[in-house]
Structure formats: C-alpha cells, structure tokens
C-alpha positions in Angstrom: -0.1 0.0 -0.1 1.3 4.0 -0.6 1.5 5.6 2.9 2.8 9.3 3.2 6.0 8.1 5.2 8.4 10.9 7.1 12.1 11.5 7.4 14.7 13.8 8.1 17.4 14.0 5.8 20.5 14.4 7.8 23.7 15.4 6.2 25.2 18.3 5.0 26.5 20.0 6.9 28.2 23.4 6.1 31.1 23.9 8.2 31.5 27.3 6.9 28.4 27.9 9.0 28.8 28.8 12.6 25.8 26.0 13.4 26.9 23.7 10.3 23.9 21.3 11.5 21.7 23.7 10.8 21.9 23.7 7.2 20.6 19.2 7.3 17.6 18.5 4.9 15.1 18.4 7.6 12.2 17.2 7.7 10.9 16.2 5.0 8.0 13.6 3.4 7.1 11.3 0.6 5.1 9.1 -0.5 6.5 5.2 0.2 6.1 2.1 -0.7 4.5 -0.1 2.8 3.5 -4.9 2.1 1.0 -5.2 4.2 2.2 -8.6 3.9 5.2 -8.0 5.7 3.6 -5.2 8.4 2.1 -4.9 11.3 0.9 -2.3 13.5 2.4 -2.4 17.3 0.9 -2.0 20.7 3.0 -1.5 23.2 2.0 -0.5 26.6 -0.8 1.0 26.2 -2.0 0.7 29.3 -5.5 1.7 32.0 -3.3 3.3 34.2 -6.3 4.2 36.6 -7.3 8.2 37.6 -5.5 11.1 39.0 -7.8 9.7 42.1 -7.0 6.5 42.2 -2.7 6.6 42.1 -3.0 10.6 42.7 1.7 9.9 44.0 2.5 8.4 40.2 0.8 10.1 38.2 1.9 13.6 39.9 5.5 11.2 38.8 4.3 10.4 34.9 3.5 13.6 33.9 2.2 12.2 30.4 -0.6 10.0 31.7 -2.9 13.1 31.2 -2.0 13.0 27.7 -1.6 9.2 26.8 -4.9 8.9 28.4 -6.4 11.9 25.4 -4.5 10.0 22.6 -6.3 6.1 24.1 -9.7 7.7 23.4 -9.1 10.0 20.4 -6.3 8.3 18.3 -6.7 5.2 19.2 -10.3 3.9 17.8 -10.0 4.8 15.1 -7.0 3.9 13.8 -6.8 0.4 16.0 -10.5 0.5 13.5 -9.2 0.8 10.3 -5.9 -1.9 10.9 -9.0 -4.6 11.5 -11.3 -3.9 9.7 -8.2 -4.2 6.3 -7.4 -7.0 8.5 -3.1 -5.3 9.0 -1.9 -7.3 11.2 -1.9 -6.2 15.2 1.1 -6.9 17.3 -0.1 -5.8 21.0 3.2 -6.0 23.6 3.1 -6.2 27.2 5.0 -5.6 30.7 4.7 -4.2 33.7 2.3 -7.2 35.2 0.9 -10.7 34.8 -2.7 -8.7 33.9 -2.0 -10.5 30.8 -0.1 -14.3 31.2 -3.8 -15.5 31.3 -4.8 -15.2 26.9 -4.9 -17.5 24.8 -2.5 -15.7 22.5 -0.2 -14.7 25.0 0.2 -18.4 26.3 0.6 -19.6 22.2 3.7 -16.7 21.8 5.0 -18.4 24.6 5.1 -21.8 22.9 6.1 -20.3 19.3 8.7 -19.0 21.1 10.3 -21.2 23.8 12.5 -20.6 26.2 13.9 -17.2 26.5 17.2 -16.9 26.8 18.8 -16.3 30.0 19.0 -13.0 32.2 21.8 -11.2 32.0 24.5 -11.6 35.0 23.9 -8.9 37.8 26.7 -7.4 39.5 26.1 -8.5 42.9 24.8 -5.5 45.1 27.2 -4.1 47.6 25.2 -1.5 50.7 27.7 1.8 48.7 25.5 0.7 45.3 21.9 -0.1 47.1 22.8 4.0 49.2 22.7 5.1 45.8 19.6 3.7 44.4 18.1 4.7 47.6 19.6 8.5 47.2 17.7 8.0 43.4 14.1 6.7 44.8 13.9 9.8 47.4 15.5 12.4 45.5 14.6 11.5 41.5 12.6 9.7 40.8 9.5 8.6 42.0 9.9 9.8 45.7 8.7 8.6 48.6 5.9 9.9 48.8 4.6 8.8 45.7 6.2 5.1 45.7 3.2 3.6 47.4 0.8 4.6 44.8 2.8 3.7 42.3 3.1 0.0 43.4 -0.9 -0.2 44.0 -1.4 0.8 40.7 0.8 -1.3 39.3 -0.9 -3.9 40.9 -4.5 -3.0 39.0 -2.8 -3.2 36.0 -4.6 -3.5 33.0 -4.7 -3.2 29.3 -6.8 -0.3 28.3 -9.6 -0.8 26.9 -9.0 1.5 23.5 -6.4 -1.1 23.2 -7.9 -4.4 23.9 -6.6 -7.0 22.0 -9.1 -8.8 20.4 -8.8 -13.1 19.7 -6.4 -13.7 17.0 -4.2 -10.9 17.7 -0.7 -12.2 19.4 0.6 -11.0 22.9 4.3 -11.1 23.1 6.2 -9.3 26.8 10.1 -9.0 24.7 11.8 -9.0 22.0 12.6 -12.9 21.9 8.8 -13.4 21.9 8.2 -10.2 19.4 10.6 -11.9 17.1 9.3 -14.7 17.0 6.3 -13.3 15.9 7.9 -11.9 13.1 10.3 -14.4 11.9 6.4 -16.6 12.2 4.5 -13.9 10.5 6.9 -13.3 8.5 7.5 -9.5 9.3 10.4 -7.8 8.6 8.6 -3.9 9.4 6.7 -2.7 12.9 4.8 0.5 13.2 5.1 1.0 17.1 2.2 2.9 19.0 1.3 3.0 22.7 3.5 5.5 25.2 5.8 6.1 25.7 7.8 7.0 22.5 11.5 8.0 23.9 11.7 5.2 26.6 8.9 2.4 26.4 9.2 1.9 22.7 12.8 2.9 22.1 14.5 0.5 24.8 11.6 -1.9 26.8 11.5 -5.6 25.6 10.1 -5.3 22.5 11.1 -2.2 21.7 12.9 -0.6 18.9 16.5 -0.9 20.0 15.3 -4.9 20.3 13.5 -4.9 16.8 17.0 -3.5 15.1 19.1 -5.6 16.4 17.0 -8.5 14.6 16.7 -5.7 11.1 13.5 -5.1 11.4 12.5 -1.8 10.7 10.7 -0.4 13.2 8.8 3.6 12.7 6.2 5.0 14.8 2.1 6.9 14.3 3.1 10.1 15.5 0.0 10.6 16.9 -0.4 7.8 18.5 2.2 8.0 21.8 3.5 10.3 23.7 7.2 10.9 25.3 8.7 11.2 28.9 8.9 14.6 29.0 10.7 17.5 31.7 10.5 20.6 33.9 12.0 22.7 30.6 10.7 20.3 27.8 7.2 19.3 28.1 5.1 22.8 27.8 6.6 22.4 23.6 6.6 18.8 24.2 10.5 18.7 22.4 11.4 15.5 24.4 8.7 14.1 21.9 10.2 15.9 18.8 13.6 14.5 19.9 12.8 11.2 19.8 10.9 11.2 16.5 13.4 12.5 15.2 15.9 9.9 16.5 12.8 7.2 14.6 13.4 8.7 11.4 17.1 8.4 12.3 17.6 5.6 13.8 15.3 2.8 12.7 12.8 3.9 10.6 9.1 6.5 9.2 7.2 8.2 10.7 4.2 9.0 9.8 0.2 10.3 10.7 -2.5 8.4 11.7 -5.1 10.1 9.2 -2.7 8.8 6.6 -2.3 5.2 7.5 -6.4 5.1 8.5 -7.0 6.0 4.5 -4.2 4.2 3.5 -5.5 1.4 4.8 -8.7 1.6 3.1 -7.3 2.6 -0.5 -5.5 -0.8 0.1 -8.7 -2.4 1.6 -10.9 -0.9 -1.6 -8.7 -1.8 -4.1 
C-alpha cells in the first residue's frame, strides 16, 4: 500500500557556518510503498493507569498520563478499527504486571517462542550501590511519597479498554517473543503506537532497540504516542520531537494516523 512517510535528512552540514547542522535538510515527506503482508502494527504498553484520584502519586510522577489518556480516547479507536477492517496484522507488547498472562494469545506466543535467553548476569549489590539507588529513588524518581500509589497502580495494571486485544491478535512481552512472531508471520517492519516513545517504545523489552538488532525496521505513528517530558521540555513536548527525530534517523519512518487510516482504506478498497 502507498503511505505518506516522514523522514529526516541528516546531511549536508556546512562547515563554514557557525552552526554547521543548520544546513541539514531536516524533516521531509514522501509517499512510500509499505507491504502489508510483511508489516505489523505494534501496540505497546497501552495501559489503563486509573485516575489521579485513585493513584495520585503515580500521576504526579508520570506526567504524560493525561496526554496518553487523550490519545487513547481519540486516536486509538479509529486507528485500530481501520487496521482490523483491513485485516492488517496487530501485535501487542505488554509488561509491567501479570494482567495478560492468562490470555490464549499470549500463551500461544510463549509456545511459539520457546524459552527465552537467560537474564543478564548482575553485579552483586554492595552497600554503597544500594545507598546510591535509594538516594535516586528518593530524589530522582518516583519520590518516596509517591511509591505506594505507584505500587498499587502497577498491582492493578490492565490494558486500556481502547487498546485491549481482540481474539487472534498475538501478545508478546519481550523481544524474544516478538521476534518469534515476526519470524512466524514473515514480518520485517513494525509500526509502533503506545507509550512512551522515548522510553518504553525505544528501550523496553520488545521495543525498537531490541527489534532493530534482529534487522527489523521500526517506525512510529506520530499522534498515537507521547513522551516522557521534564520541567524544561513539557510545555512544547520537546522530548517527543527529539524522539521522533531519533526514530526517523536510526530506525524507520514517522507516520500520521490520518494518512495510515486513509492508506488502509485505499488498500482495502483496492
């Protein structure tokens, strides 16, 4: 199918300029060919995280939850509906709890993938390192006064209703399992939606860094994700902009949901 893609032209820097990178080509778009039979939409960590009233400390520490909630309610329903109408393959990447482990479409993935590689060996936890980690938990993230709410939120974790898998949509919890699905279904291009682009979608198990090691192209739907922001970036969502650039430069392409939905419709009609 034909799909408008956004990419970043990271050349040519002009060394005669005070800031050579300012002559890079920057963001551009082009219509590209995407093979539906070799492509899958990946819904990653699209969680029901409750409300600020239920888990105030969690929402204080994870400020993007309100943006994720809005994306889930407005972008996910038409995007997933269009993909399902077109019989476009959808994978779900999960984590953070046990909410998915009883589902047949997860158990089937476990059987398909077989045992995963052993966990990386870890250095013994000596007292100084333990103290440094305790300092970070108190002063960096999530803050001692927020810990109970975060723990209670994760204990009740579930799929967001707008992102709940339907029967027949495979579920994976790490890169080993997701690659097994890609190999089984002959998928070489994954298009990610979910939360958050500069954290889980890039670096969590089953994220882009994992899958790129297997030679899989990894792209993202721009308006179907948000980013972890900080005090200095949140107003303009600068961390999201940097993460989109990183995806475009290192992994694949950036798409908009409206273009994706239109392309799916055209492919179905054709």
